[in-house]
C-alpha positions in Angstrom: 12.1 2.2 11.8 11.6 2.9 8.1 13.3 2.0 4.8 13.6 5.4 3.1 15.2 4.8 -0.3 12.1 3.5 -1.9 8.7 4.7 -3.1 5.8 5.1 -0.7 2.2 5.6 -1.8 1.2 9.1 -0.5 -2.4 8.8 -1.8 -4.6 8.3 -4.7 -4.1 10.9 -7.5 -7.6 12.2 -6.9 -6.7 13.0 -3.2 -4.6 15.9 -4.5 -6.8 18.4 -6.2 -5.5 21.4 -8.1 -5.5 24.8 -6.4 -5.3 23.5 -2.8 -2.2 22.6 -0.7 -2.7 19.2 0.8 -1.0 18.3 4.1 0.0 14.7 4.7 2.2 13.2 7.5 4.4 10.3 6.2 7.0 8.4 8.2 6.6 11.0 11.1 7.4 13.8 8.7 4.9 16.7 7.9 4.6 17.2 4.1 2.6 19.4 1.8 1.6 18.4 -1.7 0.3 20.8 -4.4 -0.1 20.9 -8.1 1.8 23.3 -10.3 0.0 25.2 -13.0 0.3 22.3 -15.5 -0.9 19.8 -12.9 2.5 18.4 -12.0 2.5 17.2 -8.4 5.0 18.7 -6.0 5.9 17.7 -2.4 7.7 19.9 0.1 8.3 19.7 3.8 5.3 21.3 5.5 7.4 23.7 7.5 8.5 27.2 6.4 12.2 27.7 7.2 11.5 31.1 8.6 9.2 30.7 11.6 8.3 27.0 11.0 4.7 27.7 10.1 2.9 25.1 8.0 3.2 25.7 4.3 -0.1 23.8 3.9 -1.7 27.0 5.2 -0.2 28.8 2.2 -1.4 29.6 -1.3 -0.4 28.3 -4.7 0.9 30.9 -7.1 1.6 29.4 -10.5 4.3 26.7 -9.8 5.2 28.1 -6.4 3.8 27.9 -2.9 3.7 31.0 -0.7 3.8 30.9 3.1 0.9 33.0 4.4 2.5 33.9 7.7 5.2 36.3 6.3 4.8 35.8 2.6 8.0 33.8 1.7 7.5 32.1 -1.7 9.0 28.7 -2.5 9.7 27.1 -5.9 9.0 23.4 -6.4 12.7 22.8 -5.8 12.2 24.1 -2.2 14.3 27.3 -2.9 12.9 30.5 -1.6 12.6 32.9 -4.5 10.9 35.8 -2.8 10.9 37.5 0.6 8.5 40.5 0.5 10.4 43.7 1.1 13.9 42.1 0.7 16.0 41.8 -2.4 18.7 39.6 -0.8 17.6 36.0 0.0 19.9 34.0 2.3 21.0 30.6 1.0 19.6 29.0 4.1 16.1 30.1 3.1 14.9 26.8 1.6 12.8 23.8 2.5 13.3 20.2 1.6 11.7 19.0 -1.7 10.8 15.4 -2.3 10.8 13.4 -5.5 7.3 12.5 -6.5 5.8 10.5 -9.4 2.2 10.2 -10.5 1.6 6.6 -11.8 -0.9 3.8 -11.6 -3.6 6.1 -10.3 -1.5 7.0 -7.2 1.1 9.6 -6.0 4.5 8.0 -5.2 7.0 9.8 -3.0 10.7 9.0 -2.4 11.4 9.6 1.3 15.1 8.9 1.2 18.3 10.3 -0.5 17.2 12.2 -3.6 20.6 11.4 -5.2 19.6 7.7 -5.1 16.2 8.0 -6.8 15.3 5.1 -9.1 12.0 5.3 -10.8 12.4 1.6 -11.8 11.8 0.7 -8.2 8.1 1.8 -8.4 6.2 -1.4 -8.2 3.7 -2.4 -10.9 0.7 -1.3 -8.8 -1.8 -1.6 -11.7 -4.2 1.0 -10.2 -7.9 1.6 -10.3 -7.9 2.9 -13.9 -6.3 -0.2 -15.5 -8.8 -1.5 -18.1 -8.0 -5.2 -17.3 -9.9 -4.9 -14.0 -12.9 -3.1 -12.6 -12.1 -1.4 -9.3 -12.7 1.6 -7.1 -10.2 3.3 -4.8 -10.4 2.9 -1.0 -8.4 3.9 2.1 -8.5 3.2 5.8 -6.5 4.5 8.7 -5.3 2.1 11.4 -4.0 3.2 14.8 -1.2 0.6 14.7 2.4 0.3 13.8 2.7 -0.6 10.2 4.6 -3.8 10.9 1.4 -5.4 12.3 -0.4 -4.8 9.0 2.4 -6.2 6.9 2.6 -9.3 9.0 -1.2 -9.7 8.6 -1.0 -9.4 4.8 2.0 -11.8 4.5 0.1 -14.6 6.4 -3.3 -15.0 4.9 -4.2 -18.1 7.0 -6.0 -15.6 9.2 -8.7 -15.4 6.6 -10.2 -18.6 7.9 -10.8 -16.9 11.3 -10.8 -13.1 11.1 -12.8 -13.1 7.8 -14.8 -16.3 8.3 -18.1 -14.6 7.7 -17.0 -12.1 5.0 -14.5 -13.7 2.6 -15.5 -17.2 3.9 -19.2 -16.5 3.7 -19.7 -18.3 7.0 -18.9 -21.6 5.4 -16.7 -23.9 7.5 -15.5 -25.9 4.5 -14.4 -22.8 2.6 -12.5 -21.5 5.7 -11.0 -24.9 6.2 -9.6 -24.8 2.6 -7.9 -21.4 3.4 -6.4 -22.7 6.6 -5.1 -26.0 5.0 -4.0 -24.7 1.6 -0.7 -25.7 0.1 1.8 -22.8 0.2 4.8 -22.0 -2.0 6.9 -19.1 -0.5 9.6 -17.5 -2.6 12.0 -14.7 -1.6 12.3 -11.9 -4.2 15.0 -9.3 -4.6 12.8 -6.7 -2.9 9.9 -8.7 -1.4 8.3 -12.1 -0.9 6.0 -14.1 -3.2 3.3 -16.4 -1.7 1.3 -18.8 -3.8 -1.6 -20.8 -2.4 -3.5 -23.7 -4.0 -6.9 -24.6 -2.6 -8.0 -27.7 -4.4 -11.7 -28.6 -4.8 -12.6 -25.8 -2.5 -16.2 -24.8 -1.9 -16.9 -21.3 -3.3 -18.0 -18.7 -0.8 -21.6 -17.6 -1.3 -20.8 -14.2 -2.8 -18.8 -15.9 -5.7 -21.0 -18.9 -6.5 -22.9 -17.1 -9.3 -19.6 -16.1 -10.9 -17.4 -19.2 -10.3 -19.7 -22.1 -9.6 -20.1 -24.1 -6.3 -16.6 -25.8 -6.3 -13.3 -24.7 -7.8 -9.5 -25.1 -7.7 -8.4 -21.7 -6.5 -4.9 -20.3 -7.0 -4.0 -17.1 -5.1 -0.7 -15.5 -5.7 0.7 -12.3 -4.2 3.9 -10.3 -4.1 4.6 -8.2 -1.0 7.1 -5.6 -2.1 9.2 -2.9 -0.3 8.0 -0.7 1.3 4.6 -2.3 1.8 3.0 -3.0 -1.6 0.6 -6.0 -1.8 -0.4 -7.3 -5.2 -2.7 -10.3 -5.3 -4.4 -12.2 -8.1 -7.0 -14.8 -7.2 -8.1 -17.2 -10.0 -10.9 -19.8 -9.8 -10.5 -22.8 -12.1 -12.6 -25.8 -12.9 -12.0 -28.6 -10.3 -8.9 -30.7 -11.1 -6.9 -27.7 -12.6 -4.2 -28.0 -10.0 -3.6 -31.7 -10.9 -3.8 -31.0 -14.6 -1.2 -28.2 -14.4 1.3 -30.3 -12.4 4.0 -28.1 -11.0 3.2 -25.3 -13.5 0.8 -22.5 -13.5 -2.5 -23.4 -15.3 -2.7 -22.5 -19.0 -6.5 -23.0 -19.0 -8.7 -19.9 -18.6 -10.1 -19.4 -15.1 -13.8 -19.3 -14.7 -13.4 -16.2 -12.5 -10.5 -14.0 -11.4 -10.0 -10.9 -9.3 -7.2 -8.6 -8.4 -6.3 -6.4 -5.4 -3.6 -3.8 -5.1 -2.9 -2.5 -1.6 -0.3 -0.2 0.0 0.7 0.1 3.6 2.1 3.6 4.3 3.3 4.5 7.8 2.0 7.9 8.9 3.6 7.8 12.4 5.0 5.1 14.6 1.4 4.3 15.8 -0.7 5.2 12.8 -0.8 3.7 9.3 -2.7 4.4 6.1 -4.0 1.5 4.2 -4.8 2.1 0.5 -6.7 -0.6 -1.5 -8.5 -1.4 -4.7 -10.2 -4.7 -5.3 -12.3 -6.0 -8.2 -13.1 -8.6 -10.8 -11.5 -9.2 -14.2 -13.0 -7.1 -17.0 -13.7 -10.4 -18.7 -16.3 -11.2 -16.0 -19.9 -10.7 -17.3 -21.3 -7.5 -15.7 -17.9 -6.7 -14.1 -18.4 -2.9 -14.3 -21.6 -3.3 -12.2 -19.7 -5.2 -9.5 -17.2 -2.5 -8.6 -19.2 -1.0 -5.8 -20.0 -4.5 -4.3 -16.3 -5.4 -4.3 -15.4 -2.0 -2.7 -17.9 -2.6 0.1 -16.7 -6.2 0.6 -13.1 -4.8 0.9 -14.2 -2.2 3.4 -15.9 -4.9 5.5 -12.9 -7.2 5.4 -10.4 -4.5 6.2 -12.5 -3.2 9.0 -12.3 -6.8 10.5 -8.5 -6.6 10.1 -8.5 -3.1 11.8 -10.4 -4.3 14.8 -8.1 -7.2 15.3 -4.9 -5.3 14.8 -5.8 -2.3 16.9 -6.7 -4.7 19.7 -3.4 -6.5 19.2 -1.5 -3.2 19.3 -3.2 -2.4 22.7 -2.0 -5.7 24.1 1.5 -5.2 22.8 1.7 -1.7 24.3 0.5 -3.0 27.6 3.7 -5.0 28.0 6.3 -4.4 25.2 8.7 -6.8 26.8 6.6 -9.8 25.7 7.7 -11.6 22.6 5.7 -13.5 20.0 6.1 -17.2 19.7 6.3 -18.0 16.0 5.8 -21.1 13.9 5.8 -22.1 10.2 2.9 -19.9 9.1 5.2 -17.0 10.0 7.8 -17.9 7.3 6.7 -15.2 4.8 6.6 -12.4 7.5 10.0 -13.4 8.8 11.5 -13.4 5.3 10.2 -9.9 4.7 11.4 -8.6 8.0 14.9 -9.9 7.3 14.8 -8.1 4.0 13.8 -4.9 5.7 16.6 -5.3 8.3 19.1 -5.8 5.5 17.9 -2.7 3.6 18.0 -0.6 6.8 21.6 -1.7 7.5 22.6 -0.8 3.9 21.0 2.6 4.2 22.7 3.2 7.6 26.1 2.1 6.1 25.6 4.4 3.1 24.8 7.4 5.4 27.8 6.7 7.5 30.1 6.5 4.5 28.7 9.8 3.2 
C-alpha cells in the first residue's frame, strides 16, 4: 500500500511543542514524537515493548521518554536505558526509532529501512517561513484513501467544476479556460510535472485587483513521492505565451502565488492534507493577504473533501467496479506506475535481505 523508503510530512514544526509527547498515526503505525532538551525532534513507535502501553502517555526526561505504566525509560535510539528496580536490561527491551528531520517548517519522517536513509530525497517544500512568499500553515483530515487525493491533485481539470465558485469565482469563462488549457506532462525521476497555459484567460474576481481583468496564466506543479505537491501560478500580460514561444517567459509576471501541499496517509481510510498557499512577497500588501489566502485554501480543500469522501463511499459500496479513464488521467496514471515500480523495488530489496 505504501512506499516507505521516502520522507513523509508528519506535521508542521509548530505541531510538536517542547515538553509534551505527541501521538501521530502514520501509514497505519502508531508513533510518538517528542523534543529532546535541545529541541531536537525524535520519533519512536508509540508502543512500549513491555506491556505495549502507549509511550505518548509517558513523560519526557531530558533526551529520553519514560513509559508511565511501569517506568521503563527509552533513549532517542529506542534503547531502554532504565528499568526501575532492575540493573540488568534485556536486549529485547527496545522500541523502533525513526529517522526524522526538521526542515522547510515541517517535520519529515522516514518510514522505511533506516539503513537506506537519504536526506537528499527530501523535496524542496519551501515552507511557510520562506521569505519569498507570504503564507500560513493549514491542515485538513480526509476520511479517504490517500490515492484519491493524489489523483485529484494530479488532474486539476476538476477546478472548472468542483471549484467553479471558489477558484473560478463563479465565472463560466474562467472555468472554461481551466477545462480547456494546454497541458505539458513530463515524467520525473520521482514524480510528475504538469504545466498548463491558459491564454487570454479572464481573471477570477478575487485576483482582478492584483492581476488585472485578463491574463495569460502559467501554472506549473511537481507531484513528488510520497505525495508532495508544489505549484507555482504566474499571471502575465496577455500575449506572454505567444511571446515566449516554447520557452518559459522571461518577463516579470504581474502576479504570482505558490502552494506547497503534502498528502500523508494516516490509515487505509484516512489521510492528512497539509497545505500553505499565498502570494509572492513582491505583491503589494502581500503580508496582509496571508489570512485571505488561507481562508480561500480552506474553502477550496473543503470542496475537495466533500467530493472525495462521497467518491470513497461509492467506491466502498462496490469495490469490484473499475474506473473508465481517458486522457485527463495521464498524469495520475504516470504517477501510479512510478509508485508501483518503487513498491516492487522495495519488495525485491526486502526479499534479498
